[in-house]
All heavy atoms as a GROMACS GRO file, in nm:
protein
  565
    1GLU      N    1  12.805  12.966  27.177
    1GLU     CA    2  12.701  13.007  27.271
    1GLU      C    3  12.763  13.043  27.406
    1GLU      O    4  12.724  13.141  27.468
    1GLU     CB    5  12.597  12.895  27.285
    1GLU     CG    6  12.482  12.927  27.375
    1GLU     CD    7  12.382  13.028  27.317
    1GLU    OE1    8  12.379  13.050  27.195
    1GLU    OE2    9  12.307  13.088  27.396
    2ALA      N   10  12.860  12.963  27.449
    2ALA     CA   11  12.922  12.987  27.580
    2ALA      C   12  12.996  13.121  27.584
    2ALA      O   13  12.989  13.193  27.684
    2ALA     CB   14  13.016  12.873  27.615
    3GLN      N   15  13.066  13.156  27.476
    3GLN     CA   16  13.137  13.284  27.472
    3GLN      C   17  13.038  13.400  27.480
    3GLN      O   18  13.062  13.498  27.550
    3GLN     CB   19  13.221  13.295  27.345
    3GLN     CG   20  13.341  13.203  27.346
    3GLN     CD   21  13.408  13.197  27.212
    3GLN    OE1   22  13.345  13.197  27.107
    3GLN    NE2   23  13.540  13.190  27.214
    4TRP      N   24  12.928  13.389  27.406
    4TRP     CA   25  12.828  13.495  27.410
    4TRP      C   26  12.769  13.507  27.551
    4TRP      O   27  12.756  13.617  27.604
    4TRP     CB   28  12.716  13.468  27.309
    4TRP     CG   29  12.603  13.565  27.325
    4TRP    CD1   30  12.599  13.695  27.284
    4TRP    CD2   31  12.478  13.541  27.390
    4TRP    NE1   32  12.479  13.753  27.320
    4TRP    CE2   33  12.403  13.660  27.385
    4TRP    CE3   34  12.422  13.430  27.451
    4TRP    CZ2   35  12.275  13.671  27.439
    4TRP    CZ3   36  12.295  13.441  27.506
    4TRP    CH2   37  12.223  13.561  27.499
    5GLN      N   38  12.736  13.393  27.613
    5GLN     CA   39  12.678  13.396  27.748
    5GLN      C   40  12.775  13.456  27.847
    5GLN      O   41  12.735  13.537  27.933
    5GLN     CB   42  12.636  13.256  27.792
    5GLN     CG   43  12.560  13.254  27.923
    5GLN     CD   44  12.430  13.334  27.915
    5GLN    OE1   45  12.342  13.303  27.837
    5GLN    NE2   46  12.418  13.438  27.996
    6LEU      N   47  12.901  13.419  27.839
    6LEU     CA   48  13.000  13.475  27.929
    6LEU      C   49  13.011  13.627  27.907
    6LEU      O   50  13.020  13.704  28.003
    6LEU     CB   51  13.136  13.408  27.908
    6LEU     CG   52  13.246  13.444  28.006
    6LEU    CD1   53  13.203  13.417  28.149
    6LEU    CD2   54  13.372  13.364  27.973
    7GLY      N   55  13.005  13.669  27.782
    7GLY     CA   56  13.003  13.812  27.752
    7GLY      C   57  12.886  13.882  27.817
    7GLY      O   58  12.900  13.991  27.872
    8GLN      N   59  12.769  13.818  27.812
    8GLN     CA   60  12.650  13.874  27.876
    8GLN      C   61  12.672  13.891  28.026
    8GLN      O   62  12.636  13.992  28.085
    8GLN     CB   63  12.528  13.784  27.852
    8GLN     CG   64  12.470  13.794  27.714
    8GLN     CD   65  12.411  13.931  27.687
    8GLN    OE1   66  12.465  14.007  27.607
    8GLN    NE2   67  12.302  13.963  27.751
    9TRP      N   68  12.732  13.791  28.086
    9TRP     CA   69  12.757  13.796  28.230
    9TRP      C   70  12.855  13.908  28.266
    9TRP      O   71  12.835  13.978  28.364
    9TRP     CB   72  12.807  13.663  28.282
    9TRP     CG   73  12.702  13.555  28.285
    9TRP    CD1   74  12.568  13.570  28.263
    9TRP    CD2   75  12.723  13.417  28.310
    9TRP    NE1   76  12.504  13.449  28.273
    9TRP    CE2   77  12.597  13.353  28.301
    9TRP    CE3   78  12.834  13.340  28.336
    9TRP    CZ2   79  12.581  13.217  28.321
    9TRP    CZ3   80  12.818  13.204  28.355
    9TRP    CH2   81  12.692  13.144  28.348
   10PHE      N   82  12.962  13.924  28.185
   10PHE     CA   83  13.054  14.035  28.209
   10PHE      C   84  12.981  14.168  28.191
   10PHE      O   85  12.999  14.261  28.270
   10PHE     CB   86  13.174  14.029  28.115
   10PHE     CG   87  13.282  13.934  28.159
   10PHE    CD1   88  13.319  13.828  28.079
   10PHE    CD2   89  13.349  13.953  28.279
   10PHE    CE1   90  13.419  13.740  28.118
   10PHE    CE2   91  13.450  13.865  28.319
   10PHE     CZ   92  13.485  13.759  28.239
   11TYR      N   93  12.900  14.179  28.087
   11TYR     CA   94  12.827  14.302  28.057
   11TYR      C   95  12.732  14.339  28.171
   11TYR      O   96  12.719  14.455  28.207
   11TYR     CB   97  12.750  14.284  27.927
   11TYR     CG   98  12.687  14.410  27.873
   11TYR    CD1   99  12.759  14.494  27.789
   11TYR    CD2  100  12.556  14.444  27.903
   11TYR    CE1  101  12.702  14.610  27.738
   11TYR    CE2  102  12.498  14.560  27.852
   11TYR     CZ  103  12.572  14.642  27.769
   11TYR     OH  104  12.515  14.757  27.720
   12GLU      N  105  12.668  14.237  28.229
   12GLU     CA  106  12.568  14.259  28.335
   12GLU      C  107  12.628  14.259  28.476
   12GLU      O  108  12.557  14.283  28.573
   12GLU     CB  109  12.460  14.152  28.325
   12GLU     CG  110  12.382  14.158  28.196
   12GLU     CD  111  12.292  14.038  28.174
   12GLU    OE1  112  12.286  13.948  28.261
   12GLU    OE2  113  12.228  14.033  28.067
   13GLY      N  114  12.757  14.228  28.488
   13GLY     CA  115  12.822  14.228  28.618
   13GLY      C  116  12.796  14.104  28.700
   13GLY      O  117  12.802  14.107  28.823
   14LYS      N  118  12.769  13.993  28.635
   14LYS     CA  119  12.740  13.869  28.707
   14LYS      C  120  12.865  13.787  28.737
   14LYS      O  121  12.857  13.688  28.809
   14LYS     CB  122  12.640  13.784  28.628
   14LYS     CG  123  12.503  13.846  28.622
   14LYS     CD  124  12.406  13.757  28.549
   14LYS     CE  125  12.268  13.820  28.546
   14LYS     NZ  126  12.171  13.736  28.475
   15VAL      N  127  12.979  13.825  28.683
   15VAL     CA  128  13.104  13.753  28.708
   15VAL      C  129  13.176  13.825  28.822
   15VAL      O  130  13.214  13.942  28.808
   15VAL     CB  131  13.193  13.749  28.582
   15VAL    CG1  132  13.326  13.679  28.613
   15VAL    CG2  133  13.121  13.678  28.469
   16ALA      N  134  13.191  13.759  28.932
   16ALA     CA  135  13.258  13.813  29.051
   16ALA      C  136  13.194  13.944  29.098
   16ALA      O  137  13.260  14.026  29.161
   16ALA     CB  138  13.407  13.833  29.023
   17GLY      N  139  13.068  13.964  29.063
   17GLY     CA  140  12.995  14.080  29.110
   17GLY      C  141  13.040  14.213  29.054
   17GLY      O  142  13.010  14.317  29.110
   18MET      N  143  13.115  14.210  28.944
   18MET     CA  144  13.160  14.336  28.886
   18MET      C  145  13.141  14.339  28.735
   18MET      O  146  13.162  14.240  28.667
   18MET     CB  147  13.306  14.366  28.921
   18MET     CG  148  13.398  14.247  28.923
   18MET     SD  149  13.557  14.284  28.995
   18MET     CE  150  13.639  14.357  28.857
   19GLN      N  151  13.098  14.453  28.688
   19GLN     CA  152  13.076  14.471  28.546
   19GLN      C  153  13.211  14.494  28.478
   19GLN      O  154  13.293  14.570  28.527
   19GLN     CB  155  12.985  14.591  28.523
   19GLN     CG  156  12.932  14.603  28.384
   19GLN     CD  157  12.829  14.715  28.373
   19GLN    OE1  158  12.830  14.808  28.453
   19GLN    NE2  159  12.744  14.706  28.275
   20ASP      N  160  13.234  14.426  28.366
   20ASP     CA  161  13.358  14.442  28.290
   20ASP      C  162  13.320  14.446  28.143
   20ASP      O  163  13.318  14.343  28.075
   20ASP     CB  164  13.454  14.327  28.321
   20ASP     CG  165  13.593  14.349  28.263
   20ASP    OD1  166  13.606  14.429  28.167
   20ASP    OD2  167  13.687  14.286  28.312
   21GLU      N  168  13.290  14.566  28.095
   21GLU     CA  169  13.243  14.581  27.958
   21GLU      C  170  13.352  14.549  27.855
   21GLU      O  171  13.322  14.501  27.747
   21GLU     CB  172  13.189  14.723  27.938
   21GLU     CG  173  13.064  14.746  28.020
   21GLU     CD  174  13.024  14.891  28.031
   21GLU    OE1  175  13.104  14.980  27.995
   21GLU    OE2  176  12.911  14.916  28.076
   22THR      N  177  13.478  14.573  27.891
   22THR     CA  178  13.588  14.540  27.800
   22THR      C  179  13.595  14.389  27.778
   22THR      O  180  13.610  14.344  27.664
   22THR     CB  181  13.722  14.594  27.854
   22THR    OG1  182  13.711  14.735  27.871
   22THR    CG2  183  13.836  14.562  27.760
   23ARG      N  184  13.584  14.312  27.885
   23ARG     CA  185  13.584  14.166  27.871
   23ARG      C  186  13.460  14.119  27.796
   23ARG      O  187  13.465  14.024  27.719
   23ARG     CB  188  13.589  14.097  28.009
   23ARG     CG  189  13.721  14.105  28.081
   23ARG     CD  190  13.836  14.029  28.015
   23ARG     NE  191  13.808  13.891  27.982
   23ARG     CZ  192  13.825  13.785  28.061
   23ARG    NH1  193  13.870  13.802  28.183
   23ARG    NH2  194  13.798  13.665  28.019
   24ALA      N  195  13.348  14.186  27.817
   24ALA     CA  196  13.226  14.152  27.745
   24ALA      C  197  13.248  14.167  27.595
   24ALA      O  198  13.214  14.077  27.518
   24ALA     CB  199  13.110  14.240  27.790
   25VAL      N  200  13.310  14.278  27.555
   25VAL     CA  201  13.338  14.300  27.413
   25VAL      C  202  13.432  14.191  27.360
   25VAL      O  203  13.412  14.140  27.248
   25VAL     CB  204  13.398  14.440  27.389
   25VAL    CG1  205  13.456  14.455  27.250
   25VAL    CG2  206  13.293  14.547  27.415
   26GLU      N  207  13.530  14.151  27.438
   26GLU     CA  208  13.621  14.042  27.396
   26GLU      C  209  13.543  13.913  27.371
   26GLU      O  210  13.565  13.845  27.271
   26GLU     CB  211  13.727  14.018  27.503
   26GLU     CG  212  13.828  14.129  27.517
   26GLU     CD  213  13.921  14.109  27.636
   26GLU    OE1  214  13.919  14.001  27.700
   26GLU    OE2  215  13.996  14.204  27.666
   27MET      N  216  13.453  13.880  27.461
   27MET     CA  217  13.374  13.757  27.447
   27MET      C  218  13.277  13.767  27.329
   27MET      O  219  13.264  13.672  27.251
   27MET     CB  220  13.298  13.726  27.576
   27MET     CG  221  13.384  13.692  27.695
   27MET     SD  222  13.472  13.534  27.677
   27MET     CE  223  13.633  13.592  27.628
   28PHE      N  224  13.210  13.881  27.316
   28PHE     CA  225  13.118  13.900  27.204
   28PHE      C  226  13.194  13.891  27.071
   28PHE      O  227  13.146  13.831  26.975
   28PHE     CB  228  13.046  14.035  27.213
   28PHE     CG  229  12.951  14.048  27.328
   28PHE    CD1  230  12.926  14.174  27.383
   28PHE    CD2  231  12.884  13.939  27.382
   28PHE    CE1  232  12.837  14.190  27.488
   28PHE    CE2  233  12.796  13.953  27.488
   28PHE     CZ  234  12.772  14.079  27.541
   29SER      N  235  13.312  13.952  27.066
   29SER     CA  236  13.393  13.950  26.943
   29SER      C  237  13.433  13.808  26.906
   29SER      O  238  13.426  13.769  26.789
   29SER     CB  239  13.517  14.037  26.959
   29SER     OG  240  13.483  14.172  26.974
   30ALA      N  241  13.476  13.731  27.005
   30ALA     CA  242  13.517  13.593  26.980
   30ALA      C  243  13.399  13.511  26.926
   30ALA      O  244  13.414  13.434  26.831
   30ALA     CB  245  13.572  13.530  27.108
   31ALA      N  246  13.283  13.528  26.988
   31ALA     CA  247  13.165  13.453  26.943
   31ALA      C  248  13.119  13.503  26.806
   31ALA      O  249  13.077  13.423  26.721
   31ALA     CB  250  13.053  13.466  27.046
   32ALA      N  251  13.126  13.633  26.783
   32ALA     CA  252  13.084  13.690  26.654
   32ALA      C  253  13.171  13.638  26.540
   32ALA      O  254  13.121  13.613  26.429
   32ALA     CB  255  13.089  13.842  26.659
   33LYS      N  256  13.299  13.617  26.566
   33LYS     CA  257  13.390  13.562  26.464
   33LYS      C  258  13.349  13.421  26.423
   33LYS      O  259  13.387  13.374  26.317
   33LYS     CB  260  13.534  13.562  26.514
   33LYS     CG  261  13.594  13.700  26.517
   33LYS     CD  262  13.735  13.698  26.572
   33LYS     CE  263  13.787  13.841  26.584
   33LYS     NZ  264  13.916  13.847  26.652
   34GLN      N  265  13.271  13.357  26.508
   34GLN     CA  266  13.221  13.222  26.479
   34GLN      C  267  13.076  13.228  26.431
   34GLN      O  268  13.005  13.130  26.433
   34GLN     CB  269  13.232  13.135  26.604
   34GLN     CG  270  13.376  13.118  26.650
   34GLN     CD  271  13.384  13.045  26.781
   34GLN    OE1  272  13.345  12.928  26.790
   34GLN    NE2  273  13.434  13.113  26.882
   35ASN      N  274  13.034  13.348  26.387
   35ASN     CA  275  12.901  13.372  26.331
   35ASN      C  276  12.786  13.348  26.429
   35ASN      O  277  12.678  13.306  26.388
   35ASN     CB  278  12.881  13.291  26.202
   35ASN     CG  279  12.978  13.331  26.095
   35ASN    OD1  280  13.000  13.450  26.074
   35ASN    ND2  281  13.038  13.235  26.029
   36HIS      N  282  12.810  13.376  26.555
   36HIS     CA  283  12.703  13.367  26.655
   36HIS      C  284  12.622  13.496  26.645
   36HIS      O  285  12.668  13.604  26.681
   36HIS     CB  286  12.762  13.350  26.795
   36HIS     CG  287  12.660  13.319  26.899
   36HIS    ND1  288  12.576  13.415  26.951
   36HIS    CD2  289  12.628  13.203  26.959
   36HIS    CE1  290  12.498  13.359  27.041
   36HIS    NE2  291  12.528  13.230  27.048
   37VAL      N  292  12.501  13.485  26.594
   37VAL     CA  293  12.422  13.604  26.560
   37VAL      C  294  12.390  13.691  26.681
   37VAL      O  295  12.392  13.815  26.672
   37VAL     CB  296  12.296  13.566  26.480
   37VAL    CG1  297  12.195  13.493  26.563
   37VAL    CG2  298  12.234  13.689  26.415
   38LYS      N  299  12.361  13.632  26.796
   38LYS     CA  300  12.333  13.713  26.914
   38LYS      C  301  12.456  13.792  26.957
   38LYS      O  302  12.445  13.905  27.006
   38LYS     CB  303  12.286  13.625  27.030
   38LYS     CG  304  12.148  13.567  27.012
   38LYS     CD  305  12.108  13.496  27.140
   38LYS     CE  306  12.054  13.359  27.110
   38LYS     NZ  307  12.028  13.280  27.230
   39ALA      N  308  12.574  13.734  26.938
   39ALA     CA  309  12.698  13.803  26.972
   39ALA      C  310  12.722  13.920  26.879
   39ALA      O  311  12.769  14.026  26.921
   39ALA     CB  312  12.816  13.706  26.967
   40VAL      N  313  12.688  13.904  26.752
   40VAL     CA  314  12.702  14.013  26.655
   40VAL      C  315  12.612  14.129  26.699
   40VAL      O  316  12.656  14.245  26.702
   40VAL     CB  317  12.668  13.966  26.512
   40VAL    CG1  318  12.669  14.082  26.415
   40VAL    CG2  319  12.765  13.857  26.467
   41THR      N  320  12.489  14.099  26.735
   41THR     CA  321  12.396  14.202  26.782
   41THR      C  322  12.447  14.267  26.910
   41THR      O  323  12.445  14.390  26.924
   41THR     CB  324  12.255  14.143  26.804
   41THR    OG1  325  12.210  14.087  26.681
   41THR    CG2  326  12.158  14.249  26.851
   42SER      N  327  12.492  14.187  27.005
   42SER     CA  328  12.543  14.240  27.132
   42SER      C  329  12.663  14.331  27.110
   42SER      O  330  12.677  14.435  27.175
   42SER     CB  331  12.581  14.125  27.226
   42SER     OG  332  12.469  14.048  27.259
   43LEU      N  333  12.749  14.292  27.018
   43LEU     CA  334  12.865  14.375  26.985
   43LEU      C  335  12.819  14.508  26.924
   43LEU      O  336  12.874  14.614  26.955
   43LEU     CB  337  12.956  14.298  26.890
   43LEU     CG  338  13.098  14.348  26.871
   43LEU    CD1  339  13.171  14.365  27.003
   43LEU    CD2  340  13.173  14.251  26.780
   44GLY      N  341  12.716  14.502  26.842
   44GLY     CA  342  12.658  14.624  26.786
   44GLY      C  343  12.609  14.718  26.894
   44GLY      O  344  12.630  14.839  26.888
   45VAL      N  345  12.545  14.663  26.995
   45VAL     CA  346  12.497  14.744  27.108
   45VAL      C  347  12.616  14.811  27.179
   45VAL      O  348  12.609  14.929  27.212
   45VAL     CB  349  12.417  14.657  27.208
   45VAL    CG1  350  12.388  14.733  27.336
   45VAL    CG2  351  12.288  14.609  27.144
   46CYS      N  352  12.723  14.736  27.198
   46CYS     CA  353  12.841  14.793  27.263
   46CYS      C  354  12.895  14.912  27.185
   46CYS      O  355  12.930  15.015  27.242
   46CYS     CB  356  12.948  14.686  27.281
   46CYS     SG  357  12.906  14.560  27.403
   47TYR      N  358  12.904  14.898  27.052
   47TYR     CA  359  12.954  15.008  26.970
   47TYR      C  360  12.854  15.124  26.966
   47TYR      O  361  12.895  15.239  26.962
   47TYR     CB  362  12.985  14.960  26.828
   47TYR     CG  363  13.123  14.899  26.818
   47TYR    CD1  364  13.139  14.762  26.823
   47TYR    CD2  365  13.235  14.979  26.806
   47TYR    CE1  366  13.266  14.705  26.815
   47TYR    CE2  367  13.362  14.923  26.799
   47TYR     CZ  368  13.377  14.786  26.804
   47TYR     OH  369  13.502  14.731  26.796
   48GLU      N  370  12.728  15.095  26.970
   48GLU     CA  371  12.628  15.202  26.969
   48GLU      C  372  12.634  15.285  27.097
   48GLU      O  373  12.625  15.408  27.094
   48GLU     CB  374  12.488  15.143  26.953
   48GLU     CG  375  12.379  15.247  26.956
   48GLU     CD  376  12.238  15.190  26.949
   48GLU    OE1  377  12.221  15.065  26.944
   48GLU    OE2  378  12.144  15.271  26.948
   49LEU      N  379  12.648  15.217  27.210
   49LEU     CA  380  12.641  15.284  27.340
   49LEU      C  381  12.777  15.318  27.401
   49LEU      O  382  12.782  15.381  27.507
   49LEU     CB  383  12.562  15.196  27.438
   49LEU     CG  384  12.421  15.158  27.396
   49LEU    CD1  385  12.357  15.065  27.498
   49LEU    CD2  386  12.336  15.282  27.373
   50GLY      N  387  12.885  15.273  27.337
   50GLY     CA  388  13.018  15.298  27.393
   50GLY      C  389  13.046  15.218  27.518
   50GLY      O  390  13.106  15.265  27.613
   51LYS      N  391  13.003  15.094  27.519
   51LYS     CA  392  13.023  15.005  27.634
   51LYS      C  393  13.142  14.913  27.604
   51LYS      O  394  13.134  14.821  27.525
   51LYS     CB  395  12.899  14.919  27.661
   51LYS     CG  396  12.773  14.998  27.686
   51LYS     CD  397  12.778  15.063  27.821
   51LYS     CE  398  12.644  15.128  27.853
   51LYS     NZ  399  12.640  15.179  27.988
   52GLY      N  400  13.257  14.942  27.667
   52GLY     CA  401  13.377  14.862  27.647
   52GLY      C  402  13.456  14.900  27.524
   52GLY      O  403  13.567  14.850  27.503
   53VAL      N  404  13.402  14.987  27.441
   53VAL     CA  405  13.468  15.039  27.321
   53VAL      C  406  13.422  15.184  27.304
   53VAL      O  407  13.326  15.228  27.367
   53VAL     CB  408  13.430  14.959  27.193
   53VAL    CG1  409  13.487  14.820  27.195
   53VAL    CG2  410  13.279  14.955  27.174
   54ASN      N  411  13.491  15.257  27.218
   54ASN     CA  412  13.446  15.393  27.186
   54ASN      C  413  13.320  15.385  27.101
   54ASN      O  414  13.304  15.291  27.022
   54ASN     CB  415  13.554  15.469  27.110
   54ASN     CG  416  13.674  15.501  27.196
   54ASN    OD1  417  13.662  15.524  27.317
   54ASN    ND2  418  13.790  15.502  27.136
   55VAL      N  419  13.233  15.482  27.117
   55VAL     CA  420  13.113  15.489  27.032
   55VAL      C  421  13.156  15.495  26.887
   55VAL      O  422  13.244  15.572  26.850
   55VAL     CB  423  13.027  15.613  27.067
   55VAL    CG1  424  12.916  15.632  26.965
   55VAL    CG2  425  12.969  15.601  27.207
   56ASP      N  426  13.095  15.407  26.808
   56ASP     CA  427  13.121  15.404  26.663
   56ASP      C  428  12.991  15.361  26.596
   56ASP      O  429  12.964  15.242  26.581
   56ASP     CB  430  13.235  15.307  26.630
   56ASP     CG  431  13.276  15.309  26.484
   56ASP    OD1  432  13.194  15.349  26.397
   56ASP    OD2  433  13.390  15.268  26.455
   57LEU      N  434  12.910  15.460  26.562
   57LEU     CA  435  12.778  15.430  26.508
   57LEU      C  436  12.787  15.361  26.372
   57LEU      O  437  12.702  15.276  26.340
   57LEU     CB  438  12.694  15.557  26.499
   57LEU     CG  439  12.664  15.624  26.633
   57LEU    CD1  440  12.579  15.749  26.613
   57LEU    CD2  441  12.596  15.528  26.730
   58GLY      N  442  12.888  15.392  26.294
   58GLY     CA  443  12.907  15.323  26.167
   58GLY      C  444  12.931  15.175  26.187
   58GLY      O  445  12.874  15.091  26.117
   59LYS      N  446  13.015  15.140  26.284
   59LYS     CA  447  13.043  15.000  26.316
   59LYS      C  448  12.917  14.933  26.371
   59LYS      O  449  12.887  14.818  26.339
   59LYS     CB  450  13.158  14.991  26.417
   59LYS     CG  451  13.199  14.851  26.452
   59LYS     CD  452  13.267  14.782  26.337
   59LYS     CE  453  13.324  14.648  26.380
   59LYS     NZ  454  13.381  14.573  26.270
   60ALA      N  455  12.842  15.006  26.455
   60ALA     CA  456  12.718  14.951  26.509
   60ALA      C  457  12.621  14.917  26.397
   60ALA      O  458  12.562  14.808  26.395
   60ALA     CB  459  12.654  15.050  26.607
   61VAL      N  460  12.604  15.008  26.302
   61VAL     CA  461  12.513  14.984  26.189
   61VAL      C  462  12.561  14.863  26.108
   61VAL      O  463  12.481  14.777  26.071
   61VAL     CB  464  12.501  15.109  26.100
   61VAL    CG1  465  12.432  15.076  25.968
   61VAL    CG2  466  12.427  15.219  26.173
   62GLU      N  467  12.691  14.856  26.085
   62GLU     CA  468  12.748  14.742  26.011
   62GLU      C  469  12.716  14.610  26.081
   62GLU      O  470  12.676  14.512  26.016
   62GLU     CB  471  12.899  14.762  26.001
   62GLU     CG  472  12.976  14.650  25.935
   62GLU     CD  473  13.126  14.674  25.942
   62GLU    OE1  474  13.172  14.790  25.930
   62GLU    OE2  475  13.199  14.575  25.960
   63LEU      N  476  12.732  14.607  26.211
   63LEU     CA  477  12.705  14.485  26.288
   63LEU      C  478  12.557  14.452  26.291
   63LEU      O  479  12.519  14.335  26.277
   63LEU     CB  480  12.762  14.497  26.429
   63LEU     CG  481  12.915  14.496  26.436
   63LEU    CD1  482  12.963  14.550  26.569
   63LEU    CD2  483  12.968  14.355  26.411
   64TYR      N  484  12.474  14.554  26.308
   64TYR     CA  485  12.329  14.529  26.307
   64TYR      C  486  12.285  14.475  26.170
   64TYR      O  487  12.200  14.386  26.163
   64TYR     CB  488  12.251  14.656  26.340
   64TYR     CG  489  12.261  14.702  26.484
   64TYR    CD1  490  12.256  14.838  26.516
   64TYR    CD2  491  12.273  14.612  26.589
   64TYR    CE1  492  12.262  14.881  26.647
   64TYR    CE2  493  12.280  14.655  26.720
   64TYR     CZ  494  12.274  14.789  26.749
   64TYR     OH  495  12.280  14.832  26.879
   65GLN      N  496  12.341  14.529  26.065
   65GLN     CA  497  12.307  14.481  25.930
   65GLN      C  498  12.351  14.336  25.912
   65GLN      O  499  12.276  14.255  25.858
   65GLN     CB  500  12.371  14.570  25.823
   65GLN     CG  501  12.330  14.533  25.682
   65GLN     CD  502  12.182  14.553  25.657
   65GLN    OE1  503  12.131  14.662  25.676
   65GLN    NE2  504  12.112  14.450  25.616
   66LEU      N  505  12.470  14.305  25.958
   66LEU     CA  506  12.520  14.167  25.950
   66LEU      C  507  12.428  14.073  26.027
   66LEU      O  508  12.392  13.966  25.977
   66LEU     CB  509  12.663  14.161  26.005
   66LEU     CG  510  12.731  14.026  26.005
   66LEU    CD1  511  12.743  13.969  25.864
   66LEU    CD2  512  12.869  14.038  26.070
   67ALA      N  513  12.388  14.113  26.147
   67ALA     CA  514  12.298  14.029  26.228
   67ALA      C  515  12.163  14.014  26.159
   67ALA      O  516  12.107  13.903  26.156
   67ALA     CB  517  12.280  14.090  26.367
   68ALA      N  518  12.112  14.122  26.102
   68ALA     CA  519  11.984  14.114  26.032
   68ALA      C  520  11.994  14.019  25.912
   68ALA      O  521  11.903  13.939  25.888
   68ALA     CB  522  11.941  14.252  25.985
   69ASN      N  523  12.106  14.025  25.842
   69ASN     CA  524  12.127  13.936  25.727
   69ASN      C  525  12.137  13.789  25.769
   69ASN      O  526  12.111  13.700  25.689
   69ASN     CB  527  12.252  13.976  25.650
   69ASN     CG  528  12.236  14.108  25.576
   69ASN    OD1  529  12.125  14.157  25.559
   69ASN    ND2  530  12.347  14.166  25.537
   70GLN      N  531  12.174  13.768  25.896
   70GLN     CA  532  12.184  13.631  25.948
   70GLN      C  533  12.055  13.586  26.014
   70GLN      O  534  12.047  13.479  26.072
   70GLN     CB  535  12.300  13.621  26.049
   70GLN     CG  536  12.436  13.637  25.986
   70GLN     CD  537  12.548  13.632  26.090
   70GLN    OE1  538  12.527  13.611  26.209
   70GLN    NE2  539  12.669  13.652  26.043
   71GLY      N  540  11.952  13.672  26.007
   71GLY     CA  541  11.821  13.631  26.056
   71GLY      C  542  11.782  13.683  26.192
   71GLY      O  543  11.678  13.647  26.245
   72ASP      N  544  11.862  13.772  26.252
   72ASP     CA  545  11.826  13.829  26.381
   72ASP      C  546  11.724  13.939  26.360
   72ASP      O  547  11.751  14.039  26.294
   72ASP     CB  548  11.948  13.885  26.453
   72ASP     CG  549  11.921  13.922  26.598
   72ASP    OD1  550  11.804  13.922  26.639
   72ASP    OD2  551  12.016  13.951  26.669
   73ALA      N  552  11.606  13.923  26.415
   73ALA     CA  553  11.497  14.019  26.396
   73ALA      C  554  11.488  14.119  26.509
   73ALA      O  555  11.394  14.197  26.514
   73ALA     CB  556  11.365  13.944  26.383
   74GLN      N  557  11.581  14.119  26.605
   74GLN     CA  558  11.572  14.210  26.721
   74GLN      C  559  11.588  14.351  26.680
   74GLN      O  560  11.664  14.413  26.637
   74GLN     CB  561  11.674  14.173  26.826
   74GLN     CG  562  11.641  14.043  26.892
   74GLN     CD  563  11.739  14.013  27.006
   74GLN    OE1  564  11.823  14.090  27.042
   74GLN    NE2  565  11.724  13.896  27.062
   0.00000   0.00000   0.00000
């Protein structure tokens, strides 16, 4: 949960007042590896929108499907 939350803060620019999408992706990835469903969804958003990573719609769909299979209804 803490890794996902820290990722959210980097994504939103709440850490030191600056947005760092690359660090957000790092935090989301770490949390997703531990099956944190919100992190999987957040990582999907990053791949969909090209935030901190290159746009990869195939990867985004894969992550959204994984999150849906884990019960995320967002």
